All heavy atoms as TSV, in Angstrom:
chain	resi	resn	atom	element	x	y	z
A	1	MET	N	N	0.848	-1.189	0.000
A	1	MET	CA	C	0.000	0.000	0.000
A	1	MET	C	C	0.889	1.247	0.000
A	1	MET	O	O	1.829	1.363	0.768
A	1	MET	CB	C	-0.879	-0.011	1.252
A	1	MET	CG	C	-1.752	1.178	1.392
A	1	MET	SD	S	-2.839	0.927	2.808
A	1	MET	CE	C	-3.216	2.576	3.176
A	2	THR	N	N	0.596	2.159	-0.888
A	2	THR	CA	C	1.368	3.408	-0.936
A	2	THR	C	C	0.936	4.320	0.194
A	2	THR	O	O	-0.243	4.464	0.463
A	2	THR	CB	C	1.100	4.175	-2.236
A	2	THR	OG1	O	0.149	3.522	-3.009
A	2	THR	CG2	C	2.316	4.446	-3.000
A	3	ARG	N	N	1.884	4.908	0.795
A	3	ARG	CA	C	1.597	5.825	1.895
A	3	ARG	C	C	1.942	7.256	1.485
A	3	ARG	O	O	2.430	8.028	2.278
A	3	ARG	CB	C	2.358	5.411	3.135
A	3	ARG	CG	C	1.955	4.029	3.593
A	3	ARG	CD	C	2.145	3.869	5.063
A	3	ARG	NE	N	1.734	2.555	5.495
A	3	ARG	CZ	C	0.545	2.284	5.986
A	3	ARG	NH1	N	-0.353	3.218	6.080
A	3	ARG	NH2	N	0.234	1.076	6.382
A	4	THR	N	N	1.701	7.539	0.206
A	4	THR	CA	C	1.912	8.891	-0.293
A	4	THR	C	C	0.681	9.325	-1.080
A	4	THR	O	O	-0.090	8.488	-1.550
A	4	THR	CB	C	3.150	8.974	-1.206
A	4	THR	OG1	O	2.950	8.137	-2.345
A	4	THR	CG2	C	4.417	8.564	-0.483
A	5	MET	N	N	0.518	10.625	-1.196
A	5	MET	CA	C	-0.594	11.169	-1.967
A	5	MET	C	C	-0.162	12.517	-2.535
A	5	MET	O	O	0.444	13.319	-1.828
A	5	MET	CB	C	-1.827	11.335	-1.083
A	5	MET	CG	C	-3.009	11.959	-1.796
A	5	MET	SD	S	-4.451	12.104	-0.725
A	5	MET	CE	C	-5.309	10.623	-1.174
A	6	HIS	N	N	-0.470	12.735	-3.782
A	6	HIS	CA	C	-0.162	14.021	-4.412
A	6	HIS	C	C	-1.146	15.067	-3.885
A	6	HIS	O	O	-2.334	14.775	-3.727
A	6	HIS	CB	C	-0.289	13.892	-5.934
A	6	HIS	CG	C	0.332	15.014	-6.677
A	6	HIS	ND1	N	-0.245	16.253	-6.760
A	6	HIS	CD2	C	1.497	15.083	-7.368
A	6	HIS	CE1	C	0.524	17.046	-7.477
A	6	HIS	NE2	N	1.594	16.353	-7.855
A	7	PRO	N	N	-0.665	16.266	-3.593
A	7	PRO	CA	C	-1.565	17.319	-3.100
A	7	PRO	C	C	-2.763	17.586	-4.014
A	7	PRO	O	O	-3.849	17.917	-3.551
A	7	PRO	CB	C	-0.655	18.545	-2.998
A	7	PRO	CG	C	0.694	17.977	-2.748
A	7	PRO	CD	C	0.734	16.709	-3.558
A	8	ARG	N	N	-2.600	17.418	-5.330
A	8	ARG	CA	C	-3.717	17.623	-6.266
A	8	ARG	C	C	-4.819	16.606	-6.005
A	8	ARG	O	O	-6.012	16.945	-6.000
A	8	ARG	CB	C	-3.226	17.510	-7.714
A	8	ARG	CG	C	-4.322	17.674	-8.732
A	8	ARG	CD	C	-3.884	17.512	-10.185
A	8	ARG	NE	N	-2.524	17.133	-10.465
A	8	ARG	CZ	C	-2.059	15.874	-10.504
A	8	ARG	NH1	N	-2.850	14.856	-10.263
A	8	ARG	NH2	N	-0.800	15.620	-10.778
A	9	VAL	N	N	-4.438	15.358	-5.764
A	9	VAL	CA	C	-5.420	14.301	-5.480
A	9	VAL	C	C	-6.146	14.612	-4.175
A	9	VAL	O	O	-7.369	14.478	-4.084
A	9	VAL	CB	C	-4.728	12.919	-5.434
A	9	VAL	CG1	C	-5.709	11.837	-5.029
A	9	VAL	CG2	C	-4.086	12.598	-6.771
A	10	PHE	N	N	-5.397	15.034	-3.169
A	10	PHE	CA	C	-5.990	15.409	-1.878
A	10	PHE	C	C	-6.988	16.548	-2.063
A	10	PHE	O	O	-8.113	16.482	-1.573
A	10	PHE	CB	C	-4.869	15.813	-0.915
A	10	PHE	CG	C	-5.360	16.280	0.428
A	10	PHE	CD1	C	-5.797	15.373	1.376
A	10	PHE	CD2	C	-5.365	17.627	0.749
A	10	PHE	CE1	C	-6.239	15.802	2.629
A	10	PHE	CE2	C	-5.801	18.062	1.989
A	10	PHE	CZ	C	-6.237	17.150	2.926
A	11	ARG	N	N	-6.567	17.589	-2.774
A	11	ARG	CA	C	-7.438	18.744	-3.026
A	11	ARG	C	C	-8.726	18.318	-3.727
A	11	ARG	O	O	-9.825	18.704	-3.320
A	11	ARG	CB	C	-6.690	19.769	-3.888
A	11	ARG	CG	C	-7.489	21.023	-4.182
A	11	ARG	CD	C	-6.912	21.803	-5.325
A	11	ARG	NE	N	-7.015	21.011	-6.558
A	11	ARG	CZ	C	-6.516	21.392	-7.715
A	11	ARG	NH1	N	-5.849	22.509	-7.829
A	11	ARG	NH2	N	-6.661	20.643	-8.787
A	12	ASP	N	N	-8.587	17.505	-4.761
A	12	ASP	CA	C	-9.756	17.090	-5.537
A	12	ASP	C	C	-10.646	16.119	-4.762
A	12	ASP	O	O	-11.872	16.182	-4.852
A	12	ASP	CB	C	-9.322	16.469	-6.858
A	12	ASP	CG	C	-8.625	17.474	-7.774
A	12	ASP	OD1	O	-8.704	18.697	-7.503
A	12	ASP	OD2	O	-7.987	17.039	-8.747
A	13	THR	N	N	-10.052	15.223	-3.983
A	13	THR	CA	C	-10.819	14.254	-3.201
A	13	THR	C	C	-11.718	14.946	-2.188
A	13	THR	O	O	-12.877	14.570	-2.010
A	13	THR	CB	C	-9.871	13.291	-2.466
A	13	THR	OG1	O	-9.094	12.584	-3.432
A	13	THR	CG2	C	-10.643	12.294	-1.613
A	14	TRP	N	N	-11.188	15.977	-1.537
A	14	TRP	CA	C	-11.932	16.656	-0.480
A	14	TRP	C	C	-12.594	17.953	-0.959
A	14	TRP	O	O	-13.143	18.694	-0.151
A	14	TRP	CB	C	-11.018	16.918	0.718
A	14	TRP	CG	C	-10.592	15.636	1.336
A	14	TRP	CD1	C	-9.403	15.008	1.204
A	14	TRP	CD2	C	-11.397	14.772	2.150
A	14	TRP	NE1	N	-9.396	13.819	1.883
A	14	TRP	CE2	C	-10.613	13.650	2.479
A	14	TRP	CE3	C	-12.700	14.838	2.634
A	14	TRP	CZ2	C	-11.086	12.615	3.269
A	14	TRP	CZ3	C	-13.168	13.795	3.424
A	14	TRP	CH2	C	-12.368	12.703	3.725
A	15	SER	N	N	-12.563	18.208	-2.257
A	15	SER	CA	C	-13.195	19.407	-2.857
A	15	SER	C	C	-12.745	20.684	-2.145
A	15	SER	O	O	-13.562	21.514	-1.745
A	15	SER	CB	C	-14.716	19.288	-2.829
A	15	SER	OG	O	-15.140	18.148	-3.514
A	16	LEU	N	N	-11.433	20.822	-2.007
A	16	LEU	CA	C	-10.875	21.990	-1.351
A	16	LEU	C	C	-10.374	22.996	-2.382
A	16	LEU	O	O	-10.074	22.628	-3.516
A	16	LEU	CB	C	-9.693	21.580	-0.461
A	16	LEU	CG	C	-9.977	20.570	0.646
A	16	LEU	CD1	C	-8.673	20.159	1.319
A	16	LEU	CD2	C	-10.952	21.144	1.656
A	17	THR	N	N	-10.273	24.232	-1.978
A	17	THR	CA	C	-9.646	25.246	-2.820
A	17	THR	C	C	-8.132	25.137	-2.641
A	17	THR	O	O	-7.651	24.454	-1.727
A	17	THR	CB	C	-10.094	26.662	-2.419
A	17	THR	OG1	O	-9.631	26.919	-1.085
A	17	THR	CG2	C	-11.615	26.812	-2.487
A	18	ASN	N	N	-7.393	25.818	-3.502
A	18	ASN	CA	C	-5.934	25.828	-3.339
A	18	ASN	C	C	-5.559	26.431	-1.990
A	18	ASN	O	O	-4.644	25.949	-1.318
A	18	ASN	CB	C	-5.272	26.608	-4.473
A	18	ASN	CG	C	-5.307	25.851	-5.783
A	18	ASN	OD1	O	-5.376	24.623	-5.801
A	18	ASN	ND2	N	-5.259	26.565	-6.877
A	19	TRP	N	N	-6.241	27.485	-1.592
A	19	TRP	CA	C	-5.955	28.135	-0.316
A	19	TRP	C	C	-6.209	27.178	0.850
A	19	TRP	O	O	-5.402	27.085	1.768
A	19	TRP	CB	C	-6.803	29.396	-0.163
A	19	TRP	CG	C	-6.499	30.115	1.114
A	19	TRP	CD1	C	-5.511	31.022	1.326
A	19	TRP	CD2	C	-7.182	29.951	2.356
A	19	TRP	NE1	N	-5.525	31.436	2.639
A	19	TRP	CE2	C	-6.549	30.793	3.298
A	19	TRP	CE3	C	-8.256	29.180	2.788
A	19	TRP	CZ2	C	-6.953	30.885	4.620
A	19	TRP	CZ3	C	-8.655	29.269	4.102
A	19	TRP	CH2	C	-8.014	30.121	5.012
A	20	GLN	N	N	-7.341	26.468	0.826
A	20	GLN	CA	C	-7.654	25.524	1.895
A	20	GLN	C	C	-6.631	24.390	1.944
A	20	GLN	O	O	-6.191	23.992	3.024
A	20	GLN	CB	C	-9.057	24.948	1.699
A	20	GLN	CG	C	-10.169	25.945	1.920
A	20	GLN	CD	C	-11.522	25.420	1.462
A	20	GLN	OE1	O	-11.614	24.723	0.448
A	20	GLN	NE2	N	-12.569	25.760	2.201
A	21	THR	N	N	-6.261	23.887	0.785
A	21	THR	CA	C	-5.264	22.814	0.721
A	21	THR	C	C	-3.939	23.286	1.301
A	21	THR	O	O	-3.310	22.583	2.096
A	21	THR	CB	C	-5.075	22.345	-0.737
A	21	THR	OG1	O	-6.347	21.957	-1.268
A	21	THR	CG2	C	-4.111	21.179	-0.827
A	22	ALA	N	N	-3.527	24.483	0.918
A	22	ALA	CA	C	-2.274	25.041	1.431
A	22	ALA	C	C	-2.330	25.190	2.941
A	22	ALA	O	O	-1.370	24.858	3.648
A	22	ALA	CB	C	-2.002	26.395	0.768
A	23	SER	N	N	-3.443	25.642	3.443
A	23	SER	CA	C	-3.600	25.848	4.878
A	23	SER	C	C	-3.508	24.523	5.635
A	23	SER	O	O	-2.826	24.418	6.654
A	23	SER	CB	C	-4.942	26.527	5.153
A	23	SER	OG	O	-5.150	26.704	6.513
A	24	VAL	N	N	-4.178	23.510	5.151
A	24	VAL	CA	C	-4.183	22.198	5.806
A	24	VAL	C	C	-2.793	21.562	5.776
A	24	VAL	O	O	-2.361	20.953	6.755
A	24	VAL	CB	C	-5.216	21.262	5.131
A	24	VAL	CG1	C	-5.037	19.825	5.569
A	24	VAL	CG2	C	-6.630	21.726	5.416
A	25	LEU	N	N	-2.081	21.722	4.670
A	25	LEU	CA	C	-0.780	21.072	4.513
A	25	LEU	C	C	0.383	21.923	5.011
A	25	LEU	O	O	1.524	21.461	5.020
A	25	LEU	CB	C	-0.554	20.695	3.037
A	25	LEU	CG	C	-1.550	19.702	2.441
A	25	LEU	CD1	C	-1.223	19.443	0.985
A	25	LEU	CD2	C	-1.584	18.415	3.235
A	26	GLY	N	N	0.107	23.157	5.403
A	26	GLY	CA	C	1.171	24.025	5.890
A	26	GLY	C	C	2.086	24.525	4.792
A	26	GLY	O	O	3.283	24.714	5.011
A	27	LEU	N	N	1.533	24.722	3.612
A	27	LEU	CA	C	2.290	25.203	2.466
A	27	LEU	C	C	1.698	26.526	1.989
A	27	LEU	O	O	0.628	26.923	2.436
A	27	LEU	CB	C	2.231	24.170	1.330
A	27	LEU	CG	C	2.748	22.775	1.659
A	27	LEU	CD1	C	2.366	21.798	0.558
A	27	LEU	CD2	C	4.250	22.810	1.846
A	28	SER	N	N	2.375	27.167	1.053
A	28	SER	CA	C	1.812	28.394	0.492
A	28	SER	C	C	0.844	28.037	-0.640
A	28	SER	O	O	0.954	26.972	-1.259
A	28	SER	CB	C	2.913	29.302	-0.055
A	28	SER	OG	O	3.476	28.749	-1.221
A	29	GLU	N	N	-0.087	28.931	-0.882
A	29	GLU	CA	C	-1.036	28.710	-1.978
A	29	GLU	C	C	-0.295	28.642	-3.309
A	29	GLU	O	O	-0.647	27.859	-4.191
A	29	GLU	CB	C	-2.079	29.826	-1.996
A	29	GLU	CG	C	-3.167	29.607	-3.020
A	29	GLU	CD	C	-4.254	30.667	-2.969
A	29	GLU	OE1	O	-4.108	31.650	-2.218
A	29	GLU	OE2	O	-5.240	30.509	-3.695
A	30	ARG	N	N	0.747	29.431	-3.437
A	30	ARG	CA	C	1.543	29.436	-4.665
A	30	ARG	C	C	2.182	28.059	-4.908
A	30	ARG	O	O	2.280	27.605	-6.050
A	30	ARG	CB	C	2.616	30.516	-4.550
A	30	ARG	CG	C	3.388	30.737	-5.788
A	30	ARG	CD	C	4.348	31.885	-5.586
A	30	ARG	NE	N	4.772	32.387	-6.864
A	30	ARG	CZ	C	5.399	33.507	-7.041
A	30	ARG	NH1	N	5.671	34.278	-6.005
A	30	ARG	NH2	N	5.764	33.893	-8.239
A	31	THR	N	N	2.609	27.411	-3.846
A	31	THR	CA	C	3.196	26.071	-3.966
A	31	THR	C	C	2.156	25.064	-4.438
A	31	THR	O	O	2.431	24.242	-5.310
A	31	THR	CB	C	3.798	25.625	-2.618
A	31	THR	OG1	O	4.815	26.555	-2.241
A	31	THR	CG2	C	4.384	24.237	-2.698
A	32	ILE	N	N	0.955	25.144	-3.891
A	32	ILE	CA	C	-0.126	24.238	-4.320
A	32	ILE	C	C	-0.443	24.463	-5.792
A	32	ILE	O	O	-0.619	23.508	-6.556
A	32	ILE	CB	C	-1.391	24.433	-3.453
A	32	ILE	CG1	C	-1.102	24.087	-1.989
A	32	ILE	CG2	C	-2.559	23.596	-3.987
A	32	ILE	CD1	C	-0.648	22.660	-1.746
A	33	VAL	N	N	-0.505	25.720	-6.211
A	33	VAL	CA	C	-0.761	26.033	-7.622
A	33	VAL	C	C	0.321	25.406	-8.499
A	33	VAL	O	O	0.027	24.822	-9.545
A	33	VAL	CB	C	-0.854	27.565	-7.838
A	33	VAL	CG1	C	-0.853	27.910	-9.315
A	33	VAL	CG2	C	-2.098	28.117	-7.154
A	34	ALA	N	N	1.576	25.484	-8.065
A	34	ALA	CA	C	2.681	24.910	-8.839
A	34	ALA	C	C	2.584	23.383	-8.895
A	34	ALA	O	O	2.864	22.774	-9.929
A	34	ALA	CB	C	4.018	25.327	-8.240
A	35	TYR	N	N	2.173	22.755	-7.798
A	35	TYR	CA	C	2.013	21.301	-7.783
A	35	TYR	C	C	0.871	20.857	-8.698
A	35	TYR	O	O	0.911	19.764	-9.245
A	35	TYR	CB	C	1.725	20.788	-6.372
A	35	TYR	CG	C	2.875	20.842	-5.403
A	35	TYR	CD1	C	2.637	20.842	-4.037
A	35	TYR	CD2	C	4.193	20.874	-5.825
A	35	TYR	CE1	C	3.683	20.873	-3.119
A	35	TYR	CE2	C	5.244	20.919	-4.918
A	35	TYR	CZ	C	4.984	20.916	-3.568
A	35	TYR	OH	O	6.012	20.943	-2.656
A	36	CYS	N	N	-0.138	21.693	-8.840
A	36	CYS	CA	C	-1.336	21.312	-9.591
A	36	CYS	C	C	-1.359	21.859	-11.015
A	36	CYS	O	O	-2.335	21.661	-11.735
A	36	CYS	CB	C	-2.579	21.777	-8.830
A	36	CYS	SG	S	-2.714	21.041	-7.191
A	37	ALA	N	N	-0.306	22.528	-11.423
A	37	ALA	CA	C	-0.248	23.097	-12.773
A	37	ALA	C	C	-0.207	21.988	-13.815
A	37	ALA	O	O	0.187	20.853	-13.533
A	37	ALA	CB	C	0.980	23.994	-12.907
A	38	SER	N	N	-0.602	22.334	-15.033
A	38	SER	CA	C	-0.588	21.338	-16.105
A	38	SER	C	C	0.858	20.897	-16.372
A	38	SER	O	O	1.806	21.645	-16.127
A	38	SER	CB	C	-1.213	21.912	-17.377
A	38	SER	OG	O	-0.397	22.936	-17.899
A	39	PRO	N	N	1.026	19.689	-16.870
A	39	PRO	CA	C	2.380	19.133	-17.062
A	39	PRO	C	C	3.311	20.002	-17.917
A	39	PRO	O	O	4.519	19.954	-17.740
A	39	PRO	CB	C	2.127	17.789	-17.737
A	39	PRO	CG	C	0.744	17.426	-17.340
A	39	PRO	CD	C	-0.006	18.729	-17.207
A	40	ASN	N	N	2.761	20.790	-18.826
A	40	ASN	CA	C	3.595	21.599	-19.708
A	40	ASN	C	C	3.876	22.990	-19.152
A	40	ASN	O	O	4.612	23.757	-19.771
A	40	ASN	CB	C	2.936	21.728	-21.080
A	40	ASN	CG	C	2.785	20.375	-21.749
A	40	ASN	OD1	O	3.599	19.489	-21.558
A	40	ASN	ND2	N	1.737	20.215	-22.537
A	41	ALA	N	N	3.312	23.329	-18.023
A	41	ALA	CA	C	3.483	24.671	-17.454
A	41	ALA	C	C	4.910	24.868	-16.941
A	41	ALA	O	O	5.505	23.960	-16.354
A	41	ALA	CB	C	2.495	24.891	-16.330
A	42	VAL	N	N	5.427	26.055	-17.159
A	42	VAL	CA	C	6.779	26.377	-16.700
A	42	VAL	C	C	6.850	26.363	-15.177
A	42	VAL	O	O	7.864	25.970	-14.594
A	42	VAL	CB	C	7.194	27.769	-17.246
A	42	VAL	CG1	C	8.534	28.194	-16.694
A	42	VAL	CG2	C	7.208	27.749	-18.759
A	43	SER	N	N	5.771	26.758	-14.520
A	43	SER	CA	C	5.764	26.867	-13.057
A	43	SER	C	C	5.524	25.540	-12.337
A	43	SER	O	O	5.566	25.488	-11.120
A	43	SER	CB	C	4.684	27.861	-12.621
A	43	SER	OG	O	3.411	27.367	-12.981
A	44	ARG	N	N	5.297	24.476	-13.085
A	44	ARG	CA	C	4.969	23.183	-12.467
A	44	ARG	C	C	6.124	22.670	-11.614
A	44	ARG	O	O	7.282	22.737	-11.990
A	44	ARG	CB	C	4.637	22.144	-13.523
A	44	ARG	CG	C	4.288	20.792	-12.901
A	44	ARG	CD	C	3.690	19.859	-13.921
A	44	ARG	NE	N	3.472	18.540	-13.394
A	44	ARG	CZ	C	2.395	18.164	-12.731
A	44	ARG	NH1	N	1.430	19.019	-12.524
A	44	ARG	NH2	N	2.255	16.934	-12.299
A	45	ARG	N	N	5.774	22.159	-10.439
A	45	ARG	CA	C	6.741	21.534	-9.533
A	45	ARG	C	C	6.206	20.187	-9.096
A	45	ARG	O	O	4.991	19.993	-9.003
A	45	ARG	CB	C	6.948	22.399	-8.291
A	45	ARG	CG	C	7.683	23.661	-8.565
A	45	ARG	CD	C	7.804	24.537	-7.349
A	45	ARG	NE	N	8.166	23.806	-6.134
A	45	ARG	CZ	C	8.045	24.312	-4.908
A	45	ARG	NH1	N	7.565	25.523	-4.733
A	45	ARG	NH2	N	8.387	23.611	-3.860
A	46	ASN	N	N	7.092	19.275	-8.818
A	46	ASN	CA	C	6.702	17.982	-8.272
A	46	ASN	C	C	6.891	18.028	-6.761
A	46	ASN	O	O	7.932	18.465	-6.276
A	46	ASN	CB	C	7.555	16.860	-8.866
A	46	ASN	CG	C	7.230	16.613	-10.314
A	46	ASN	OD1	O	6.072	16.636	-10.702
A	46	ASN	ND2	N	8.247	16.391	-11.119
A	47	PRO	N	N	5.890	17.568	-6.014
A	47	PRO	CA	C	6.033	17.572	-4.555
A	47	PRO	C	C	7.099	16.572	-4.108
A	47	PRO	O	O	7.238	15.495	-4.677
A	47	PRO	CB	C	4.647	17.174	-4.051
A	47	PRO	CG	C	3.989	16.510	-5.196
A	47	PRO	CD	C	4.603	17.049	-6.440
A	48	SER	N	N	7.825	16.948	-3.085
A	48	SER	CA	C	8.854	16.063	-2.541
A	48	SER	C	C	8.182	14.863	-1.866
A	48	SER	O	O	6.992	14.914	-1.520
A	48	SER	CB	C	9.708	16.819	-1.526
A	48	SER	OG	O	8.909	17.140	-0.400
A	49	PRO	N	N	8.930	13.792	-1.661
A	49	PRO	CA	C	8.362	12.639	-0.961
A	49	PRO	C	C	7.814	12.995	0.429
A	49	PRO	O	O	6.781	12.460	0.842
A	49	PRO	CB	C	9.539	11.664	-0.856
A	49	PRO	CG	C	10.395	12.004	-2.038
A	49	PRO	CD	C	10.283	13.499	-2.173
A	50	SER	N	N	8.483	13.916	1.117
A	50	SER	CA	C	7.991	14.274	2.457
A	50	SER	C	C	6.650	14.998	2.375
A	50	SER	O	O	5.763	14.766	3.203
A	50	SER	CB	C	9.016	15.133	3.204
A	50	SER	OG	O	9.247	16.345	2.528
A	51	VAL	N	N	6.455	15.844	1.367
A	51	VAL	CA	C	5.163	16.523	1.185
A	51	VAL	C	C	4.085	15.498	0.847
A	51	VAL	O	O	2.961	15.580	1.345
A	51	VAL	CB	C	5.250	17.610	0.091
A	51	VAL	CG1	C	3.877	18.102	-0.325
A	51	VAL	CG2	C	6.109	18.772	0.570
A	52	GLN	N	N	4.420	14.515	0.047
A	52	GLN	CA	C	3.452	13.481	-0.311
A	52	GLN	C	C	3.075	12.623	0.901
A	52	GLN	O	O	1.923	12.214	1.035
A	52	GLN	CB	C	3.995	12.612	-1.440
A	52	GLN	CG	C	4.096	13.378	-2.746
A	52	GLN	CD	C	4.486	12.504	-3.902
A	52	GLN	OE1	O	4.045	11.355	-3.993
A	52	GLN	NE2	N	5.301	13.027	-4.792
A	53	ARG	N	N	4.025	12.387	1.803
A	53	ARG	CA	C	3.707	11.635	3.029
A	53	ARG	C	C	2.826	12.471	3.960
A	53	ARG	O	O	1.867	11.955	4.545
A	53	ARG	CB	C	4.988	11.210	3.739
A	53	ARG	CG	C	5.686	10.043	3.068
A	53	ARG	CD	C	6.806	9.472	3.909
A	53	ARG	NE	N	7.857	10.436	4.198
A	53	ARG	CZ	C	8.911	10.667	3.416
A	53	ARG	NH1	N	9.058	9.986	2.300
A	53	ARG	NH2	N	9.822	11.561	3.763
A	54	ILE	N	N	3.142	13.759	4.091
A	54	ILE	CA	C	2.311	14.655	4.907
A	54	ILE	C	C	0.895	14.705	4.349
A	54	ILE	O	O	-0.084	14.658	5.099
A	54	ILE	CB	C	2.933	16.066	4.961
A	54	ILE	CG1	C	4.211	16.041	5.796
A	54	ILE	CG2	C	1.948	17.092	5.492
A	54	ILE	CD1	C	5.056	17.288	5.668
A	55	THR	N	N	0.781	14.780	3.045
A	55	THR	CA	C	-0.533	14.819	2.399
A	55	THR	C	C	-1.308	13.539	2.682
A	55	THR	O	O	-2.497	13.577	3.013
A	55	THR	CB	C	-0.374	15.032	0.886
A	55	THR	OG1	O	0.400	16.216	0.660
A	55	THR	CG2	C	-1.719	15.171	0.199
A	56	PHE	N	N	-0.648	12.392	2.585
A	56	PHE	CA	C	-1.295	11.119	2.876
A	56	PHE	C	C	-1.775	11.082	4.328
A	56	PHE	O	O	-2.903	10.661	4.607
A	56	PHE	CB	C	-0.335	9.950	2.612
A	56	PHE	CG	C	-0.907	8.619	2.994
A	56	PHE	CD1	C	-1.779	7.962	2.145
A	56	PHE	CD2	C	-0.598	8.031	4.211
A	56	PHE	CE1	C	-2.325	6.730	2.504
A	56	PHE	CE2	C	-1.135	6.812	4.582
A	56	PHE	CZ	C	-2.002	6.152	3.721
A	57	ASN	N	N	-0.923	11.510	5.251
A	57	ASN	CA	C	-1.300	11.511	6.667
A	57	ASN	C	C	-2.502	12.414	6.922
A	57	ASN	O	O	-3.407	12.061	7.689
A	57	ASN	CB	C	-0.117	11.939	7.537
A	57	ASN	CG	C	0.980	10.897	7.563
A	57	ASN	OD1	O	0.739	9.723	7.305
A	57	ASN	ND2	N	2.185	11.332	7.847
A	58	GLN	N	N	-2.535	13.567	6.279
A	58	GLN	CA	C	-3.664	14.483	6.438
A	58	GLN	C	C	-4.939	13.853	5.865
A	58	GLN	O	O	-6.021	14.001	6.429
A	58	GLN	CB	C	-3.332	15.790	5.724
A	58	GLN	CG	C	-3.832	17.053	6.313
A	58	GLN	CD	C	-3.772	17.162	7.811
A	58	GLN	OE1	O	-2.720	17.169	8.426
A	58	GLN	NE2	N	-4.914	17.271	8.413
A	59	HIS	N	N	-4.798	13.134	4.766
A	59	HIS	CA	C	-5.933	12.430	4.163
A	59	HIS	C	C	-6.497	11.403	5.152
A	59	HIS	O	O	-7.721	11.299	5.317
A	59	HIS	CB	C	-5.490	11.753	2.868
A	59	HIS	CG	C	-6.537	10.912	2.222
A	59	HIS	ND1	N	-7.655	11.445	1.620
A	59	HIS	CD2	C	-6.644	9.568	2.084
A	59	HIS	CE1	C	-8.406	10.460	1.145
A	59	HIS	NE2	N	-7.808	9.319	1.411
A	60	GLN	N	N	-5.607	10.666	5.828
A	60	GLN	CA	C	-6.043	9.679	6.821
A	60	GLN	C	C	-6.787	10.365	7.969
A	60	GLN	O	O	-7.806	9.856	8.445
A	60	GLN	CB	C	-4.846	8.902	7.364
A	60	GLN	CG	C	-4.185	7.995	6.346
A	60	GLN	CD	C	-5.139	6.957	5.805
A	60	GLN	OE1	O	-5.551	7.025	4.647
A	60	GLN	NE2	N	-5.503	6.000	6.605
A	61	ILE	N	N	-6.303	11.506	8.410
A	61	ILE	CA	C	-6.976	12.251	9.474
A	61	ILE	C	C	-8.364	12.676	9.022
A	61	ILE	O	O	-9.345	12.523	9.758
A	61	ILE	CB	C	-6.124	13.471	9.897
A	61	ILE	CG1	C	-4.870	12.989	10.618
A	61	ILE	CG2	C	-6.937	14.429	10.762
A	61	ILE	CD1	C	-3.823	14.062	10.839
A	62	PHE	N	N	-8.472	13.188	7.798
A	62	PHE	CA	C	-9.776	13.592	7.268
A	62	PHE	C	C	-10.727	12.401	7.198
A	62	PHE	O	O	-11.903	12.515	7.528
A	62	PHE	CB	C	-9.623	14.212	5.876
A	62	PHE	CG	C	-9.334	15.687	5.864
A	62	PHE	CD1	C	-8.470	16.274	6.787
A	62	PHE	CD2	C	-9.914	16.507	4.910
A	62	PHE	CE1	C	-8.194	17.623	6.766
A	62	PHE	CE2	C	-9.653	17.860	4.888
A	62	PHE	CZ	C	-8.789	18.423	5.814
A	63	LEU	N	N	-10.221	11.243	6.754
A	63	LEU	CA	C	-11.056	10.040	6.681
A	63	LEU	C	C	-11.583	9.651	8.056
A	63	LEU	O	O	-12.765	9.334	8.212
A	63	LEU	CB	C	-10.267	8.869	6.086
A	63	LEU	CG	C	-10.066	8.846	4.585
A	63	LEU	CD1	C	-9.162	7.687	4.201
A	63	LEU	CD2	C	-11.386	8.755	3.853
A	64	ASN	N	N	-10.711	9.671	9.045
A	64	ASN	CA	C	-11.113	9.302	10.400
A	64	ASN	C	C	-12.140	10.278	10.953
A	64	ASN	O	O	-13.094	9.868	11.623
A	64	ASN	CB	C	-9.893	9.222	11.325
A	64	ASN	CG	C	-9.026	8.030	11.002
A	64	ASN	OD1	O	-9.490	7.047	10.429
A	64	ASN	ND2	N	-7.766	8.118	11.347
A	65	GLU	N	N	-11.952	11.564	10.697
A	65	GLU	CA	C	-12.926	12.569	11.171
A	65	GLU	C	C	-14.260	12.411	10.457
A	65	GLU	O	O	-15.313	12.556	11.055
A	65	GLU	CB	C	-12.376	13.973	10.964
A	65	GLU	CG	C	-11.241	14.296	11.900
A	65	GLU	CD	C	-10.649	15.671	11.660
A	65	GLU	OE1	O	-11.069	16.360	10.707
A	65	GLU	OE2	O	-9.744	16.051	12.420
A	66	HIS	N	N	-14.206	12.073	9.167
A	66	HIS	CA	C	-15.434	11.889	8.403
A	66	HIS	C	C	-16.214	10.680	8.911
A	66	HIS	O	O	-17.425	10.725	9.056
A	66	HIS	CB	C	-15.096	11.718	6.907
A	66	HIS	CG	C	-16.286	11.582	6.031
A	66	HIS	ND1	N	-17.144	12.630	5.774
A	66	HIS	CD2	C	-16.786	10.517	5.359
A	66	HIS	CE1	C	-18.113	12.199	4.982
A	66	HIS	NE2	N	-17.920	10.930	4.718
A	67	LYS	N	N	-15.517	9.608	9.223
A	67	LYS	CA	C	-16.172	8.410	9.770
A	67	LYS	C	C	-16.826	8.725	11.103
A	67	LYS	O	O	-17.930	8.279	11.379
A	67	LYS	CB	C	-15.154	7.282	9.941
A	67	LYS	CG	C	-14.727	6.646	8.658
A	67	LYS	CD	C	-13.717	5.547	8.916
A	67	LYS	CE	C	-13.156	5.000	7.616
A	67	LYS	NZ	N	-12.065	4.066	7.836
A	68	GLY	N	N	-16.144	9.481	11.937
A	68	GLY	CA	C	-16.695	9.858	13.229
A	68	GLY	C	C	-17.935	10.713	13.098
A	68	GLY	O	O	-18.882	10.599	13.872
A	69	ALA	N	N	-17.967	11.573	12.091
A	69	ALA	CA	C	-19.123	12.450	11.875
A	69	ALA	C	C	-20.348	11.645	11.425
A	69	ALA	O	O	-21.468	11.969	11.752
A	69	ALA	CB	C	-18.793	13.520	10.843
A	70	GLU	N	N	-20.117	10.566	10.665
A	70	GLU	CA	C	-21.229	9.737	10.187
A	70	GLU	C	C	-21.871	8.950	11.320
A	70	GLU	O	O	-23.049	8.681	11.301
A	70	GLU	CB	C	-20.747	8.787	9.093
A	70	GLU	CG	C	-20.476	9.467	7.785
A	70	GLU	CD	C	-20.022	8.478	6.718
A	70	GLU	OE1	O	-19.796	7.299	7.044
A	70	GLU	OE2	O	-19.910	8.893	5.567
A	71	VAL	N	N	-21.071	8.564	12.304
A	71	VAL	CA	C	-21.572	7.747	13.407
A	71	VAL	C	C	-22.492	8.557	14.303
A	71	VAL	O	O	-23.496	8.077	14.784
A	71	VAL	CB	C	-20.393	7.156	14.220
A	71	VAL	CG1	C	-20.888	6.461	15.466
A	71	VAL	CG2	C	-19.596	6.208	13.350
A	72	ASN	N	N	-22.144	9.817	14.532
A	72	ASN	CA	C	-22.923	10.659	15.447
A	72	ASN	C	C	-24.241	11.019	14.888
A	72	ASN	O	O	-24.833	11.225	14.115
A	72	ASN	CB	C	-22.144	11.923	15.791
A	72	ASN	CG	C	-20.911	11.566	16.610
A	72	ASN	OD1	O	-20.909	10.563	17.292
A	72	ASN	ND2	N	-19.893	12.380	16.496
């Protein structure tokens, strides 16, 4: 099982804005925009493995909170 997640996948999965994604992951909005830019864009950046692990961990936290909300 992969324990990484691209910030774009996280943003799209949880229907977040770039600003919200940046806030949750502790990054700048500009960084999120660069991670989510089209493959041919000059500003495109690939997230480091540590950012992808942080994103995965945040996704797990969101999943756990969502499950708890459904039970109540």
